[in-house]
PDB file of N, CA, C and O in Angstrom:
ATOM      1  N   MET A   1     119.786 121.873 109.679  1.00  0.00           N
ATOM      2  CA  MET A   1     118.355 121.041 108.975  1.00  0.00           C
ATOM      3  C   MET A   1     118.290 120.542 107.682  1.00  0.00           C
ATOM      4  O   MET A   1     117.237 119.961 107.421  1.00  0.00           O
ATOM      5  N   ILE A   2     119.131 120.604 106.786  1.00  0.00           N
ATOM      6  CA  ILE A   2     118.954 120.034 105.816  1.00  0.00           C
ATOM      7  C   ILE A   2     119.735 118.527 106.063  1.00  0.00           C
ATOM      8  O   ILE A   2     119.772 117.329 105.782  1.00  0.00           O
ATOM      9  N   GLU A   3     120.069 119.169 106.501  1.00  0.00           N
ATOM     10  CA  GLU A   3     121.872 118.061 106.661  1.00  0.00           C
ATOM     11  C   GLU A   3     121.490 117.179 107.713  1.00  0.00           C
ATOM     12  O   GLU A   3     121.875 116.040 107.450  1.00  0.00           O
ATOM     13  N   ARG A   4     120.685 117.275 109.160  1.00  0.00           N
ATOM     14  CA  ARG A   4     120.023 116.415 109.710  1.00  0.00           C
ATOM     15  C   ARG A   4     119.212 115.679 109.152  1.00  0.00           C
ATOM     16  O   ARG A   4     118.902 114.580 109.613  1.00  0.00           O
ATOM     17  N   GLU A   5     118.899 115.999 108.436  1.00  0.00           N
ATOM     18  CA  GLU A   5     117.531 115.120 107.356  1.00  0.00           C
ATOM     19  C   GLU A   5     118.187 113.763 106.754  1.00  0.00           C
ATOM     20  O   GLU A   5     117.921 112.561 106.752  1.00  0.00           O
ATOM     21  N   LYS A   6     119.337 114.745 106.171  1.00  0.00           N
ATOM     22  CA  LYS A   6     119.879 113.598 104.730  1.00  0.00           C
ATOM     23  C   LYS A   6     120.748 112.402 106.049  1.00  0.00           C
ATOM     24  O   LYS A   6     121.147 111.300 105.670  1.00  0.00           O
ATOM     25  N   ARG A   7     120.913 112.834 107.470  1.00  0.00           N
ATOM     26  CA  ARG A   7     121.674 112.018 108.374  1.00  0.00           C
ATOM     27  C   ARG A   7     120.535 110.884 108.566  1.00  0.00           C
ATOM     28  O   ARG A   7     120.862 109.706 108.702  1.00  0.00           O
ATOM     29  N   ARG A   8     119.387 111.234 108.570  1.00  0.00           N
ATOM     30  CA  ARG A   8     118.286 110.857 109.218  1.00  0.00           C
ATOM     31  C   ARG A   8     117.752 109.969 108.415  1.00  0.00           C
ATOM     32  O   ARG A   8     116.849 109.290 108.904  1.00  0.00           O
ATOM     33  N   GLN A   9     118.236 109.653 106.626  1.00  0.00           N
ATOM     34  CA  GLN A   9     117.173 109.113 105.781  1.00  0.00           C
ATOM     35  C   GLN A   9     118.324 108.338 105.363  1.00  0.00           C
ATOM     36  O   GLN A   9     118.113 107.623 104.383  1.00  0.00           O
ATOM     37  N   LYS A  10     119.531 108.297 105.878  1.00  0.00           N
ATOM     38  CA  LYS A  10     120.837 107.424 105.438  1.00  0.00           C
ATOM     39  C   LYS A  10     120.659 106.533 106.660  1.00  0.00           C
ATOM     40  O   LYS A  10     121.029 105.387 106.400  1.00  0.00           O
ATOM     41  N   LEU A  11     120.134 106.705 108.135  1.00  0.00           N
ATOM     42  CA  LEU A  11     119.952 106.077 109.235  1.00  0.00           C
ATOM     43  C   LEU A  11     118.623 104.852 108.551  1.00  0.00           C
ATOM     44  O   LEU A  11     118.720 103.627 108.624  1.00  0.00           O
ATOM     45  N   VAL A  12     117.564 105.552 107.979  1.00  0.00           N
ATOM     46  CA  VAL A  12     116.510 104.885 107.629  1.00  0.00           C
ATOM     47  C   VAL A  12     116.634 104.131 106.590  1.00  0.00           C
ATOM     48  O   VAL A  12     115.469 103.758 106.730  1.00  0.00           O
ATOM     49  N   ASP A  13     117.043 103.440 105.483  1.00  0.00           N
ATOM     50  CA  ASP A  13     117.441 103.227 104.519  1.00  0.00           C
ATOM     51  C   ASP A  13     118.414 102.071 105.068  1.00  0.00           C
ATOM     52  O   ASP A  13     118.213 100.891 104.782  1.00  0.00           O
ATOM     53  N   ALA A  14     119.360 102.444 105.784  1.00  0.00           N
ATOM     54  CA  ALA A  14     120.247 101.499 106.201  1.00  0.00           C
ATOM     55  C   ALA A  14     119.985 100.569 107.722  1.00  0.00           C
ATOM     56  O   ALA A  14     120.865  99.813 108.134  1.00  0.00           O
ATOM     57  N   ASN A  15     118.610 100.760 108.490  1.00  0.00           N
ATOM     58  CA  ASN A  15     118.230 100.004 109.481  1.00  0.00           C
ATOM     59  C   ASN A  15     116.649  99.535 108.941  1.00  0.00           C
ATOM     60  O   ASN A  15     115.903  99.223 109.869  1.00  0.00           O
ATOM     61  N   ALA A  16     115.906  99.426 107.217  1.00  0.00           N
ATOM     62  CA  ALA A  16     114.973  99.354 107.206  1.00  0.00           C
ATOM     63  C   ALA A  16     114.127  98.146 106.952  1.00  0.00           C
ATOM     64  O   ALA A  16     112.981  97.776 107.208  1.00  0.00           O
ATOM     65  N   GLU A  17     115.240  97.670 106.310  1.00  0.00           N
ATOM     66  CA  GLU A  17     114.722  95.727 106.491  1.00  0.00           C
ATOM     67  C   GLU A  17     114.979  94.490 107.761  1.00  0.00           C
ATOM     68  O   GLU A  17     114.514  93.377 108.007  1.00  0.00           O
ATOM     69  N   THR A  18     116.060  95.465 108.409  1.00  0.00           N
ATOM     70  CA  THR A  18     115.790  95.238 109.993  1.00  0.00           C
ATOM     71  C   THR A  18     115.280  95.863 111.138  1.00  0.00           C
ATOM     72  O   THR A  18     115.413  95.474 112.299  1.00  0.00           O
ATOM     73  N   ARG A  19     114.718  96.805 110.758  1.00  0.00           N
ATOM     74  CA  ARG A  19     113.167  97.340 111.473  1.00  0.00           C
ATOM     75  C   ARG A  19     111.803  96.595 110.858  1.00  0.00           C
ATOM     76  O   ARG A  19     110.812  96.740 111.574  1.00  0.00           O
ATOM     77  N   LYS A  20     111.641  95.949 109.841  1.00  0.00           N
ATOM     78  CA  LYS A  20     110.606  95.548 108.741  1.00  0.00           C
ATOM     79  C   LYS A  20     111.104  93.495 109.114  1.00  0.00           C
ATOM     80  O   LYS A  20     110.700  92.346 109.290  1.00  0.00           O
ATOM     81  N   GLU A  21     111.622  93.915 109.067  1.00  0.00           N
ATOM     82  CA  GLU A  21     111.628  92.011 109.981  1.00  0.00           C
ATOM     83  C   GLU A  21     110.761  91.909 111.104  1.00  0.00           C
ATOM     84  O   GLU A  21     109.575  91.587 111.169  1.00  0.00           O
ATOM     85  N   LEU A  22     111.872  92.364 112.282  1.00  0.00           N
ATOM     86  CA  LEU A  22     111.742  92.895 113.417  1.00  0.00           C
ATOM     87  C   LEU A  22     110.148  92.868 114.111  1.00  0.00           C
ATOM     88  O   LEU A  22     109.534  92.259 114.987  1.00  0.00           O
ATOM     89  N   ARG A  23     109.916  93.998 113.058  1.00  0.00           N
ATOM     90  CA  ARG A  23     108.535  94.443 113.399  1.00  0.00           C
ATOM     91  C   ARG A  23     107.336  92.924 112.789  1.00  0.00           C
ATOM     92  O   ARG A  23     106.387  92.487 113.441  1.00  0.00           O
ATOM     93  N   LYS A  24     107.758  92.466 111.530  1.00  0.00           N
ATOM     94  CA  LYS A  24     107.324  91.637 111.840  1.00  0.00           C
ATOM     95  C   LYS A  24     107.001  90.157 111.990  1.00  0.00           C
ATOM     96  O   LYS A  24     106.146  89.355 111.613  1.00  0.00           O
ATOM     97  N   ILE A  25     108.096  90.190 112.721  1.00  0.00           N
ATOM     98  CA  ILE A  25     108.015  88.826 114.332  1.00  0.00           C
ATOM     99  C   ILE A  25     107.646  89.356 115.621  1.00  0.00           C
ATOM    100  O   ILE A  25     107.501  88.574 116.562  1.00  0.00           O
ATOM    101  N   SER A  26     107.492  90.484 115.758  1.00  0.00           N
ATOM    102  CA  SER A  26     106.922  90.957 117.536  1.00  0.00           C
ATOM    103  C   SER A  26     105.211  91.554 116.927  1.00  0.00           C
ATOM    104  O   SER A  26     104.465  92.046 117.774  1.00  0.00           O
ATOM    105  N   THR A  27     104.748  91.457 115.516  1.00  0.00           N
ATOM    106  CA  THR A  27     103.391  91.268 115.320  1.00  0.00           C
ATOM    107  C   THR A  27     102.241  90.108 115.437  1.00  0.00           C
ATOM    108  O   THR A  27     101.036  90.042 115.679  1.00  0.00           O
ATOM    109  N   ASP A  28     103.489  89.104 115.075  1.00  0.00           N
ATOM    110  CA  ASP A  28     102.321  88.035 115.300  1.00  0.00           C
ATOM    111  C   ASP A  28     102.627  87.539 115.453  1.00  0.00           C
ATOM    112  O   ASP A  28     103.827  87.308 115.600  1.00  0.00           O
ATOM    113  N   ILE A  29     101.533  86.822 115.564  1.00  0.00           N
ATOM    114  CA  ILE A  29     100.330  86.315 116.962  1.00  0.00           C
ATOM    115  C   ILE A  29     100.838  84.501 116.921  1.00  0.00           C
ATOM    116  O   ILE A  29     100.859  83.679 117.836  1.00  0.00           O
ATOM    117  N   HIS A  30     101.113  84.400 115.819  1.00  0.00           N
ATOM    118  CA  HIS A  30     101.539  82.479 116.274  1.00  0.00           C
ATOM    119  C   HIS A  30     102.885  82.356 116.765  1.00  0.00           C
ATOM    120  O   HIS A  30     103.368  81.224 116.730  1.00  0.00           O
ATOM    121  N   ARG A  31     103.455  83.120 117.132  1.00  0.00           N
ATOM    122  CA  ARG A  31     104.839  83.146 118.212  1.00  0.00           C
ATOM    123  C   ARG A  31     104.368  83.231 119.161  1.00  0.00           C
ATOM    124  O   ARG A  31     103.211  83.482 119.498  1.00  0.00           O
ATOM    125  N   SER A  32     105.815  82.890 120.018  1.00  0.00           N
ATOM    126  CA  SER A  32     105.819  82.857 121.219  1.00  0.00           C
ATOM    127  C   SER A  32     105.827  83.986 121.773  1.00  0.00           C
ATOM    128  O   SER A  32     106.421  84.870 121.156  1.00  0.00           O
ATOM    129  N   PRO A  33     105.162  84.362 123.152  1.00  0.00           N
ATOM    130  CA  PRO A  33     105.938  86.003 123.608  1.00  0.00           C
ATOM    131  C   PRO A  33     106.352  86.511 123.458  1.00  0.00           C
ATOM    132  O   PRO A  33     106.307  87.678 123.068  1.00  0.00           O
ATOM    133  N   GLU A  34     107.789  84.964 124.038  1.00  0.00           N
ATOM    134  CA  GLU A  34     109.432  85.388 124.011  1.00  0.00           C
ATOM    135  C   GLU A  34     109.654  85.732 122.992  1.00  0.00           C
ATOM    136  O   GLU A  34     110.614  86.499 122.922  1.00  0.00           O
ATOM    137  N   GLU A  35     109.050  85.439 121.877  1.00  0.00           N
ATOM    138  CA  GLU A  35     110.127  85.519 120.735  1.00  0.00           C
ATOM    139  C   GLU A  35     109.931  87.385 120.562  1.00  0.00           C
ATOM    140  O   GLU A  35     110.775  88.236 120.284  1.00  0.00           O
ATOM    141  N   ARG A  36     108.057  87.545 120.944  1.00  0.00           N
ATOM    142  CA  ARG A  36     107.869  88.225 120.132  1.00  0.00           C
ATOM    143  C   ARG A  36     108.360  90.266 120.905  1.00  0.00           C
ATOM    144  O   ARG A  36     108.470  91.435 120.535  1.00  0.00           O
ATOM    145  N   PHE A  37     108.490  89.240 122.306  1.00  0.00           N
ATOM    146  CA  PHE A  37     109.573  91.036 122.856  1.00  0.00           C
ATOM    147  C   PHE A  37     110.727  90.644 123.435  1.00  0.00           C
ATOM    148  O   PHE A  37     111.100  90.943 124.570  1.00  0.00           O
ATOM    149  N   ASN A  38     111.421  89.811 122.457  1.00  0.00           N
ATOM    150  CA  ASN A  38     112.357  89.703 122.145  1.00  0.00           C
ATOM    151  C   ASN A  38     112.708  90.397 120.655  1.00  0.00           C
ATOM    152  O   ASN A  38     113.753  90.934 120.288  1.00  0.00           O
ATOM    153  N   ALA A  39     111.700  90.228 120.079  1.00  0.00           N
ATOM    154  CA  ALA A  39     111.792  91.019 119.324  1.00  0.00           C
ATOM    155  C   ALA A  39     111.392  92.441 118.951  1.00  0.00           C
ATOM    156  O   ALA A  39     111.313  93.082 117.902  1.00  0.00           O
ATOM    157  N   ARG A  40     111.147  92.693 120.387  1.00  0.00           N
ATOM    158  CA  ARG A  40     110.623  94.318 120.874  1.00  0.00           C
ATOM    159  C   ARG A  40     111.449  94.904 121.257  1.00  0.00           C
ATOM    160  O   ARG A  40     111.573  96.089 120.947  1.00  0.00           O
ATOM    161  N   GLN A  41     112.355  94.234 122.120  1.00  0.00           N
ATOM    162  CA  GLN A  41     113.223  94.698 122.736  1.00  0.00           C
ATOM    163  C   GLN A  41     115.046  94.691 121.975  1.00  0.00           C
ATOM    164  O   GLN A  41     116.067  94.770 122.658  1.00  0.00           O
ATOM    165  N   GLU A  42     115.004  94.584 120.558  1.00  0.00           N
ATOM    166  CA  GLU A  42     116.092  94.374 119.735  1.00  0.00           C
ATOM    167  C   GLU A  42     115.452  95.847 119.183  1.00  0.00           C
ATOM    168  O   GLU A  42     115.786  96.947 119.623  1.00  0.00           O
ATOM    169  N   MET A  43     114.541  95.626 118.207  1.00  0.00           N
ATOM    170  CA  MET A  43     114.457  97.318 118.070  1.00  0.00           C
ATOM    171  C   MET A  43     113.700  98.668 118.925  1.00  0.00           C
ATOM    172  O   MET A  43     113.054  99.572 118.395  1.00  0.00           O
ATOM    173  N   ALA A  44     113.917  98.539 120.016  1.00  0.00           N
ATOM    174  CA  ALA A  44     114.269  99.161 120.641  1.00  0.00           C
ATOM    175  C   ALA A  44     116.180  99.976 120.549  1.00  0.00           C
ATOM    176  O   ALA A  44     116.671 101.090 120.373  1.00  0.00           O
ATOM    177  N   LYS A  45     116.606  98.713 120.772  1.00  0.00           N
ATOM    178  CA  LYS A  45     117.855  99.014 120.713  1.00  0.00           C
ATOM    179  C   LYS A  45     118.324  99.619 119.626  1.00  0.00           C
ATOM    180  O   LYS A  45     119.516  99.868 119.803  1.00  0.00           O
ATOM    181  N   LEU A  46     117.652 100.252 117.758  1.00  0.00           N
ATOM    182  CA  LEU A  46     117.703 100.399 117.710  1.00  0.00           C
ATOM    183  C   LEU A  46     117.602 101.609 117.514  1.00  0.00           C
ATOM    184  O   LEU A  46     116.531 102.107 117.862  1.00  0.00           O
ATOM    185  N   PRO A  47     118.950 102.785 116.720  1.00  0.00           N
ATOM    186  CA  PRO A  47     118.414 103.863 116.727  1.00  0.00           C
ATOM    187  C   PRO A  47     117.328 105.166 116.169  1.00  0.00           C
ATOM    188  O   PRO A  47     117.202 105.498 114.990  1.00  0.00           O
ATOM    189  N   ARG A  48     116.663 105.732 117.257  1.00  0.00           N
ATOM    190  CA  ARG A  48     115.440 106.406 117.206  1.00  0.00           C
ATOM    191  C   ARG A  48     115.561 107.024 115.331  1.00  0.00           C
ATOM    192  O   ARG A  48     114.930 106.800 114.299  1.00  0.00           O
ATOM    193  N   ASN A  49     116.490 107.690 115.641  1.00  0.00           N
ATOM    194  CA  ASN A  49     116.540 108.474 113.658  1.00  0.00           C
ATOM    195  C   ASN A  49     116.657 107.247 112.925  1.00  0.00           C
ATOM    196  O   ASN A  49     117.338 107.553 111.946  1.00  0.00           O
ATOM    197  N   SER A  50     116.351 105.938 112.847  1.00  0.00           N
ATOM    198  CA  SER A  50     116.094 105.153 112.036  1.00  0.00           C
ATOM    199  C   SER A  50     114.936 104.659 111.521  1.00  0.00           C
ATOM    200  O   SER A  50     114.835 103.940 110.527  1.00  0.00           O
ATOM    201  N   ALA A  51     113.860 105.160 112.386  1.00  0.00           N
ATOM    202  CA  ALA A  51     112.222 105.667 112.300  1.00  0.00           C
ATOM    203  C   ALA A  51     112.283 105.871 110.898  1.00  0.00           C
ATOM    204  O   ALA A  51     113.348 106.372 110.537  1.00  0.00           O
ATOM    205  N   ALA A  52     111.791 105.730 110.358  1.00  0.00           N
ATOM    206  CA  ALA A  52     110.897 106.564 109.048  1.00  0.00           C
ATOM    207  C   ALA A  52     109.677 107.319 109.176  1.00  0.00           C
ATOM    208  O   ALA A  52     109.251 107.934 108.198  1.00  0.00           O
ATOM    209  N   VAL A  53     108.798 107.346 110.780  1.00  0.00           N
ATOM    210  CA  VAL A  53     108.303 107.948 110.931  1.00  0.00           C
ATOM    211  C   VAL A  53     109.148 109.590 111.320  1.00  0.00           C
ATOM    212  O   VAL A  53     108.647 110.503 110.664  1.00  0.00           O
ATOM    213  N   ARG A  54     110.109 109.961 112.097  1.00  0.00           N
ATOM    214  CA  ARG A  54     110.686 110.568 112.282  1.00  0.00           C
ATOM    215  C   ARG A  54     111.547 111.614 111.144  1.00  0.00           C
ATOM    216  O   ARG A  54     112.168 112.672 111.248  1.00  0.00           O
ATOM    217  N   LEU A  55     111.235 110.771 110.142  1.00  0.00           N
ATOM    218  CA  LEU A  55     110.983 112.228 108.953  1.00  0.00           C
ATOM    219  C   LEU A  55     110.905 113.263 108.321  1.00  0.00           C
ATOM    220  O   LEU A  55     109.936 112.931 107.638  1.00  0.00           O
ATOM    221  N   ARG A  56     111.095 114.078 108.046  1.00  0.00           N
ATOM    222  CA  ARG A  56     110.201 115.202 108.156  1.00  0.00           C
ATOM    223  C   ARG A  56     110.850 115.926 106.372  1.00  0.00           C
ATOM    224  O   ARG A  56     111.991 116.166 105.978  1.00  0.00           O
ATOM    225  N   ASN A  57     109.162 116.104 105.542  1.00  0.00           N
ATOM    226  CA  ASN A  57     109.549 116.542 103.992  1.00  0.00           C
ATOM    227  C   ASN A  57     110.299 118.229 104.230  1.00  0.00           C
ATOM    228  O   ASN A  57     109.697 119.032 104.942  1.00  0.00           O
ATOM    229  N   ARG A  58     110.889 118.402 103.935  1.00  0.00           N
ATOM    230  CA  ARG A  58     111.863 119.870 103.924  1.00  0.00           C
ATOM    231  C   ARG A  58     112.138 120.243 102.476  1.00  0.00           C
ATOM    232  O   ARG A  58     112.805 119.369 101.923  1.00  0.00           O
ATOM    233  N   CYS A  59     111.843 121.229 101.724  1.00  0.00           N
ATOM    234  CA  CYS A  59     112.398 121.982 100.523  1.00  0.00           C
ATOM    235  C   CYS A  59     113.552 122.163 100.279  1.00  0.00           C
ATOM    236  O   CYS A  59     114.168 123.040 100.884  1.00  0.00           O
ATOM    237  N   ALA A  60     114.316 121.168  99.068  1.00  0.00           N
ATOM    238  CA  ALA A  60     115.493 121.816  98.666  1.00  0.00           C
ATOM    239  C   ALA A  60     116.127 122.409  98.767  1.00  0.00           C
ATOM    240  O   ALA A  60     117.342 122.484  98.948  1.00  0.00           O
ATOM    241  N   VAL A  61     115.349 122.950  98.659  1.00  0.00           N
ATOM    242  CA  VAL A  61     116.549 124.598  98.591  1.00  0.00           C
ATOM    243  C   VAL A  61     116.881 125.321  99.997  1.00  0.00           C
ATOM    244  O   VAL A  61     117.926 125.781 100.456  1.00  0.00           O
ATOM    245  N   THR A  62     115.537 125.229 100.498  1.00  0.00           N
ATOM    246  CA  THR A  62     115.828 126.277 101.630  1.00  0.00           C
ATOM    247  C   THR A  62     115.610 125.632 103.206  1.00  0.00           C
ATOM    248  O   THR A  62     116.098 126.032 104.263  1.00  0.00           O
ATOM    249  N   GLY A  63     114.610 124.385 102.930  1.00  0.00           N
ATOM    250  CA  GLY A  63     115.068 123.271 103.950  1.00  0.00           C
ATOM    251  C   GLY A  63     113.871 123.730 104.722  1.00  0.00           C
ATOM    252  O   GLY A  63     113.786 123.265 105.859  1.00  0.00           O
ATOM    253  N   ARG A  64     112.964 124.521 104.348  1.00  0.00           N
ATOM    254  CA  ARG A  64     111.504 125.076 104.828  1.00  0.00           C
ATOM    255  C   ARG A  64     110.372 123.707 104.954  1.00  0.00           C
ATOM    256  O   ARG A  64     109.880 123.192 103.950  1.00  0.00           O
ATOM    257  N   PRO A  65     109.987 123.105 106.769  1.00  0.00           N
ATOM    258  CA  PRO A  65     109.313 121.777 106.335  1.00  0.00           C
ATOM    259  C   PRO A  65     107.697 122.216 106.288  1.00  0.00           C
ATOM    260  O   PRO A  65     106.891 121.414 106.757  1.00  0.00           O
ATOM    261  N   ARG A  66     107.242 123.407 105.760  1.00  0.00           N
ATOM    262  CA  ARG A  66     106.083 123.275 105.958  1.00  0.00           C
ATOM    263  C   ARG A  66     106.449 124.240 104.584  1.00  0.00           C
ATOM    264  O   ARG A  66     107.424 124.792 104.074  1.00  0.00           O
ATOM    265  N   GLY A  67     104.200 123.953 104.220  1.00  0.00           N
ATOM    266  CA  GLY A  67     104.016 124.370 103.080  1.00  0.00           C
ATOM    267  C   GLY A  67     105.109 122.766 101.683  1.00  0.00           C
ATOM    268  O   GLY A  67     104.570 123.224 100.676  1.00  0.00           O
ATOM    269  N   TYR A  68     105.161 122.696 101.649  1.00  0.00           N
ATOM    270  CA  TYR A  68     106.489 121.450 101.600  1.00  0.00           C
ATOM    271  C   TYR A  68     104.823 120.941 100.282  1.00  0.00           C
ATOM    272  O   TYR A  68     103.631 120.693 100.467  1.00  0.00           O
ATOM    273  N   MET A  69     105.971 121.040  98.763  1.00  0.00           N
ATOM    274  CA  MET A  69     104.428 120.245  97.452  1.00  0.00           C
ATOM    275  C   MET A  69     105.424 118.731  97.085  1.00  0.00           C
ATOM    276  O   MET A  69     106.419 118.733  96.360  1.00  0.00           O
ATOM    277  N   ARG A  70     104.959 117.750  97.655  1.00  0.00           N
ATOM    278  CA  ARG A  70     105.373 116.708  97.616  1.00  0.00           C
ATOM    279  C   ARG A  70     106.221 116.067  96.305  1.00  0.00           C
ATOM    280  O   ARG A  70     106.916 115.052  96.322  1.00  0.00           O
ATOM    281  N   PHE A  71     105.914 117.110  94.974  1.00  0.00           N
ATOM    282  CA  PHE A  71     105.503 116.262  93.836  1.00  0.00           C
ATOM    283  C   PHE A  71     107.145 117.314  93.409  1.00  0.00           C
ATOM    284  O   PHE A  71     108.262 116.945  93.047  1.00  0.00           O
ATOM    285  N   PHE A  72     106.793 118.144  93.571  1.00  0.00           N
ATOM    286  CA  PHE A  72     108.576 118.679  93.031  1.00  0.00           C
ATOM    287  C   PHE A  72     109.246 118.882  94.768  1.00  0.00           C
ATOM    288  O   PHE A  72     110.312 119.482  94.901  1.00  0.00           O
ATOM    289  N   GLY A  73     108.744 118.504  95.611  1.00  0.00           N
ATOM    290  CA  GLY A  73     110.304 118.637  96.413  1.00  0.00           C
ATOM    291  C   GLY A  73     111.059 119.975  96.978  1.00  0.00           C
ATOM    292  O   GLY A  73     112.216 119.985  97.396  1.00  0.00           O
ATOM    293  N   LEU A  74     110.034 121.291  96.899  1.00  0.00           N
ATOM    294  CA  LEU A  74     110.193 122.357  96.898  1.00  0.00           C
ATOM    295  C   LEU A  74     108.927 123.376  97.889  1.00  0.00           C
ATOM    296  O   LEU A  74     107.833 123.246  97.340  1.00  0.00           O
ATOM    297  N   SER A  75     108.872 123.946  98.664  1.00  0.00           N
ATOM    298  CA  SER A  75     108.049 125.017  99.648  1.00  0.00           C
ATOM    299  C   SER A  75     107.730 126.025  98.019  1.00  0.00           C
ATOM    300  O   SER A  75     108.131 126.527  96.968  1.00  0.00           O
ATOM    301  N   ARG A  76     106.291 125.627  99.333  1.00  0.00           N
ATOM    302  CA  ARG A  76     105.439 126.598  98.066  1.00  0.00           C
ATOM    303  C   ARG A  76     105.724 128.077  97.867  1.00  0.00           C
ATOM    304  O   ARG A  76     105.084 128.927  97.247  1.00  0.00           O
ATOM    305  N   ILE A  77     106.508 128.134  98.345  1.00  0.00           N
ATOM    306  CA  ILE A  77     107.432 129.843  98.461  1.00  0.00           C
ATOM    307  C   ILE A  77     108.522 130.118  97.484  1.00  0.00           C
ATOM    308  O   ILE A  77     108.754 131.141  96.839  1.00  0.00           O
ATOM    309  N   THR A  78     109.206 128.844  97.524  1.00  0.00           N
ATOM    310  CA  THR A  78     110.386 128.360  96.514  1.00  0.00           C
ATOM    311  C   THR A  78     109.533 128.417  94.924  1.00  0.00           C
ATOM    312  O   THR A  78     109.602 129.135  93.927  1.00  0.00           O
ATOM    313  N   PHE A  79     108.664 127.143  95.379  1.00  0.00           N
ATOM    314  CA  PHE A  79     108.094 126.625  93.675  1.00  0.00           C
ATOM    315  C   PHE A  79     107.580 128.372  93.201  1.00  0.00           C
ATOM    316  O   PHE A  79     107.611 128.765  92.035  1.00  0.00           O
ATOM    317  N   ARG A  80     107.241 129.022  94.097  1.00  0.00           N
ATOM    318  CA  ARG A  80     106.533 129.828  93.190  1.00  0.00           C
ATOM    319  C   ARG A  80     106.893 130.842  92.473  1.00  0.00           C
ATOM    320  O   ARG A  80     106.348 131.383  91.510  1.00  0.00           O
ATOM    321  N   GLU A  81     108.712 131.243  93.508  1.00  0.00           N
ATOM    322  CA  GLU A  81     109.706 132.339  93.210  1.00  0.00           C
ATOM    323  C   GLU A  81     110.038 131.451  91.045  1.00  0.00           C
ATOM    324  O   GLU A  81     109.653 131.987  90.006  1.00  0.00           O
ATOM    325  N   LEU A  82     110.849 130.033  91.166  1.00  0.00           N
ATOM    326  CA  LEU A  82     111.158 129.361  90.370  1.00  0.00           C
ATOM    327  C   LEU A  82     110.144 129.232  89.762  1.00  0.00           C
ATOM    328  O   LEU A  82     110.656 128.819  88.721  1.00  0.00           O
ATOM    329  N   ALA A  83     108.823 129.251  89.501  1.00  0.00           N
ATOM    330  CA  ALA A  83     107.850 129.770  88.852  1.00  0.00           C
ATOM    331  C   ALA A  83     108.134 130.452  87.690  1.00  0.00           C
ATOM    332  O   ALA A  83     108.348 130.188  86.507  1.00  0.00           O
ATOM    333  N   LEU A  84     108.047 131.735  88.646  1.00  0.00           N
ATOM    334  CA  LEU A  84     108.005 132.745  87.937  1.00  0.00           C
ATOM    335  C   LEU A  84     108.799 133.083  87.445  1.00  0.00           C
ATOM    336  O   LEU A  84     108.732 133.767  86.423  1.00  0.00           O
ATOM    337  N   LYS A  85     109.924 132.688  88.054  1.00  0.00           N
ATOM    338  CA  LYS A  85     111.533 133.015  86.400  1.00  0.00           C
ATOM    339  C   LYS A  85     111.620 131.527  85.077  1.00  0.00           C
ATOM    340  O   LYS A  85     112.391 131.014  84.266  1.00  0.00           O
ATOM    341  N   GLY A  86     110.315 131.408  85.599  1.00  0.00           N
ATOM    342  CA  GLY A  86     110.105 129.930  84.730  1.00  0.00           C
ATOM    343  C   GLY A  86     111.783 129.318  84.646  1.00  0.00           C
ATOM    344  O   GLY A  86     112.670 129.599  83.841  1.00  0.00           O
ATOM    345  N   GLU A  87     111.786 128.554  85.607  1.00  0.00           N
ATOM    346  CA  GLU A  87     113.337 127.747  85.958  1.00  0.00           C
ATOM    347  C   GLU A  87     112.310 126.447  86.146  1.00  0.00           C
ATOM    348  O   GLU A  87     112.906 125.450  86.553  1.00  0.00           O
ATOM    349  N   LEU A  88     111.107 126.296  85.962  1.00  0.00           N
ATOM    350  CA  LEU A  88     110.971 125.034  86.424  1.00  0.00           C
ATOM    351  C   LEU A  88     110.152 124.723  85.084  1.00  0.00           C
ATOM    352  O   LEU A  88     109.390 125.669  84.886  1.00  0.00           O
ATOM    353  N   PRO A  89     110.048 123.906  84.254  1.00  0.00           N
ATOM    354  CA  PRO A  89     109.928 123.314  82.755  1.00  0.00           C
ATOM    355  C   PRO A  89     107.805 123.386  83.061  1.00  0.00           C
ATOM    356  O   PRO A  89     107.205 123.525  84.127  1.00  0.00           O
ATOM    357  N   GLY A  90     107.361 123.256  81.940  1.00  0.00           N
ATOM    358  CA  GLY A  90     105.860 123.172  82.011  1.00  0.00           C
ATOM    359  C   GLY A  90     105.405 123.635  82.956  1.00  0.00           C
ATOM    360  O   GLY A  90     104.344 123.046  83.161  1.00  0.00           O
ATOM    361  N   ILE A  91     105.600 124.483  83.803  1.00  0.00           N
ATOM    362  CA  ILE A  91     104.599 125.457  84.864  1.00  0.00           C
ATOM    363  C   ILE A  91     104.637 127.084  84.624  1.00  0.00           C
ATOM    364  O   ILE A  91     105.675 127.720  84.438  1.00  0.00           O
ATOM    365  N   ARG A  92     103.464 127.575  84.659  1.00  0.00           N
ATOM    366  CA  ARG A  92     102.826 128.699  83.860  1.00  0.00           C
ATOM    367  C   ARG A  92     102.407 129.252  84.624  1.00  0.00           C
ATOM    368  O   ARG A  92     102.849 128.518  85.507  1.00  0.00           O
ATOM    369  N   LYS A  93     101.758 130.154  85.282  1.00  0.00           N
ATOM    370  CA  LYS A  93     100.222 130.877  85.851  1.00  0.00           C
ATOM    371  C   LYS A  93      98.979 130.140  85.029  1.00  0.00           C
ATOM    372  O   LYS A  93      98.905 129.596  83.927  1.00  0.00           O
ATOM    373  N   GLY A  94      98.036 130.392  86.113  1.00  0.00           N
ATOM    374  CA  GLY A  94      97.244 129.392  85.644  1.00  0.00           C
ATOM    375  C   GLY A  94      96.124 131.127  85.481  1.00  0.00           C
ATOM    376  O   GLY A  94      94.955 130.931  85.147  1.00  0.00           O
ATOM    377  N   SER A  95      96.531 132.557  85.710  1.00  0.00           N
ATOM    378  CA  SER A  95      95.777 133.110  84.533  1.00  0.00           C
ATOM    379  C   SER A  95      95.954 133.368  83.478  1.00  0.00           C
ATOM    380  O   SER A  95      94.995 133.350  82.706  1.00  0.00           O
ATOM    381  N   LEU A  96      96.949 133.632  83.123  1.00  0.00           N
ATOM    382  CA  LEU A  96      97.098 134.224  81.584  1.00  0.00           C
ATOM    383  C   LEU A  96      96.671 132.994  80.775  1.00  0.00           C
ATOM    384  O   LEU A  96      96.650 133.041  79.545  1.00  0.00           O
TER     385      LEU A  96
END
């Protein structure tokens, strides 16, 4: 799953500018309906996995998608294990 997400991220990065330009054209109300329609069709031809919406935050160590802590890039379980081992600098238990 981690590798799949990496491939998706590469596709998103590669097609970000194209998607941005086509999106801008397709939502511009000052353009003709034909231009807007053509921009939407071009966007539909791009790979589905090149849309940023399809990305999922996953733990960098285990690949777990739930309980993800964005600041650390880890799941809550992995975060706790690493924090208790002292492998995360500046993190300590709140009860001490």
